[in-house]
N, C-alpha and C positions, 0 to 999 in steps of 0.2 A: 780900248773898249771893243764889248763884241755885243752886236744888236742879233738878239733870240726872238723869229717868230714863230708861235703855234699858233697855224692853220686851223680850227674847227668849222663846225657847221656852221653853228649860230654866230662866234665869235672867232678875231683876231687877236688874240693878246700875243702883245710886244714887249719886250724889256730890256735894257741895258745894263751890261755887268759891267763892273771893274775888277777885276780877280772873280773871287767867289761871291762877292757882295752884288748884290743887283741894285742900282742904285735912284732907276726910275722904270716904271712900269705903265702901262697905261690896255685898252683893251678897243679894238674898231667893230664894227658890226663885219660880219660875213655878205660880200654882196659880187657876187659873182659877175656881175657885167660892168663892174670897173674895169678902167684901164691900168697900165704898170703909170702911165702918166699922172693919172689921181690918185694911187698910194703914195707913191714918190712926194709927189708935191704936201699929202696929207701925212707922210710919214715924218718931212722933212720939216712944217710946221711946229709938230710935234717936238719934235727935236730942239729946233730953235727956242721953244717956249722953256727946255729945259736946260738951256743956253750951252748944248754939246751941237758943234758944228758935223755934218756929215764927214769931213777929214777925219773926225775923231774916230769913227768907227773901223776897227783892223780890221773885224772878223764880219760875217753874217752867218747865222745859222735857221734854216728853215724846218720845219717838221709842220707835212698839213694830211690833212685827213680829204681834201678837199681839190681833185687831182688838176681842176681844169683853172683853179687859183696859182697851183703851181709855177706851171710857164710864167703868167702875170709877175708874178713877185722876182722870180727869177730873172726876169727881161727889166724891173724895177731898180733892182740891185744892179743890172751891168749898167745901165743908164743912169744910174743917179749918186750910186756909190763906186764906181768902174770896179768892182771886182765882183768874182764867181762866189756865189754863198754853199756851204757845206749844207747838203741836202740829207737830211735823217729820215730812209725808207728802208722799204727791203734790202737786207742785205747789208745795213748799214752792223757796224759791229760796236757792241755795245758791252760786250766782256760777261753778258750775263745769260748760261746757260739754259735754253727756251726748253722745258718739256713738254712738247707740244706734239702730234704727231705730225704733225707739219708746219715746221715753226715760223715758215715766209707768211704762213695764213695769220696770224700774231700783228695787228696794227704795230706802227711805230709806236705812239702815242703812247698804247698800253706797256709797251717793253720799257721805254726810258721814263713812264713815269714810275714804274717799278724799280729801273735802276737808282733812281730817287729816292725813293721809297727806301730799301735798302741801304744805301746808303745814309740817310738824315737818323733813322729806326730799329733799323734792322729788324732780323726776322725770328719767327714766322710773323708776316704779317699780310692786311688784306687794305685793299687801297678800294674805294667804291669813288667811283667819279662818276659824280652826278650831271650830265649836259645832256644835250638832242637823247642821246642813249644815255644810261647806265650800265656799268661797265666795273666787274667785279675783277680785282685783278688779286691772284694771292701768291705770295713768296715766302720759300720755305726758310729755315734756322740758316741755310748755306749760298743765302741766296740766288738758287735758280728760279728760275718762273714757271709756275707748280699750273697754269691757264687759271679760268674762271668762269665768269657767266656775262652774258649780255643782256640788258631789257631796253623796251620801249622808254624812252627819257619824258621827266614832266611835260617839256614844253608839246613835243611830240601827240601828249595823249589829252594833252586840256584842248590842243588846236581840231583835234578827233571831235571830243566833246561836242565844243562849240562849232564845228561845220554841219556836223551832221544832226544837230539837235535845234531845231529851228525858234524852237522857244525859250532856249537857253542862253544869256546871253554872256559875251565873254566876261570875265572878272578879274581883278588883280590875284595872282598867285601870293597870299599870305598865310602867316599860319594862324587860323582861327580860332578866339579864344574857350570853345566850346565845339566838343563833336558834334553834336546836335545842334545843328544849326537851324534859326530862329525866321531866317529866308530864303529863298533860293539861292544869293550871292551866298552865305552862310553854308549852305549847303552842302554847295558846287566846291568850295575853297575844303570845308570837311572833307568829301567825298577827294577831292584831288589830293593832295596835299596828305591826311593821312592815310587814304591806302595806299600813296606811295613809300610813305613813315614802315608798314606794314610788308610790304614789299622786299623791302631794301633789310627792313632785320628778316624778316625769315629766310630770305638765301643766306645773309651772312652766319645765322643757326645753322643752316643745312653743311654749307663752308665748314664751321665747325665742330661740326658733326662728322664731316667724312675726314678733317684732322686730327679725328678724336682730339681735339682740345678743346680748354673751357676758355672763354674771352679773357680770363685774367691773365693767359698764355701769348697771346698775340697781341701784335699793335695793328686796330685797327682806324682807320680814316678817312676821311673824306676830302673830295675837291670837285670844281667842276663851278660850274654857272648859278648849280641850283643849290650846290652843294649844304648851304648853311639853311636852309627852307627845312631842309632834312633833317638834318644833324641835331637839331635843337631837342627834337623828341625822338630820337633814335636811343633805343634800348642800350646798341653797343656801341658806334661808333664812337669814340673817343676826342676827336681832334679834328680841325679842318683846316687846310692847308692849301692857300689859291695859287702856289705856285709853284708847286710840285712839278708838272709839265716844263718849264721853264728851267729847274734846276735840274734835271734829266736830261736836258737838251744839252747844259753847260756841264754836264760831267761826261757825254757823250762826245763832246765836242773836245773836251780835254784828253779823252783817253784819245783820239783818233789823231791829236797832234799829238802826243808821246809816241804813237807806234807811227808817225811821218819821221818826226825826227830822229827818233834809233834806227827805223830802217835805210837813214841818209846816212 
């Protein structure tokens, strides 16, 4: 069994794979102050809940956009699993050509996402990862990473609205029934959610125009913690795939393992 750990700014998503199948997955809040012991005991407890022993885990793969947590989780792996995890980061060979001016600038999470998208859906494809930030990643028909766009996320923007406007309350982020809100809460929900639907659709529209393709010629997918909120009303996003990052990490791990065996 392989334990995959995807560390995001808001959540840490973990999954246990047996071969190509994810048998269990869960989310933890990203808390920088936690120690390796706290994470180790929590992961051990969750594994036990699924009747999995720490000894059942053969390998661990970590992908992180939070550098300060990477050391903590590596320490956790050494202490609780007695193994050195594989770290997916800059310099990791993914097998995907990166058509970026400086390929090392692209976040590892964006590349593993793109690897998984091309493996599962082919190309050309657009993946919209709607999390703390919103990233748009474009994959060519040949499986090349072409680049994309980055925008502030739903959570970041809504928190700024709540904190900078003393008379506006914190509200639950959900899709309101009507765009024209009849209360302050409904008006805020409408502005935040429909505003981001418009942002996402507009950027996708412009990407399609640059590619000189129609939406019917491109796979357009959503992922990330806020994706369902936005994809329900998007004119372009066809599908939602919650496990795309873990799937990409598994594929990169398998490629690395193959390369290692071939070189031996």
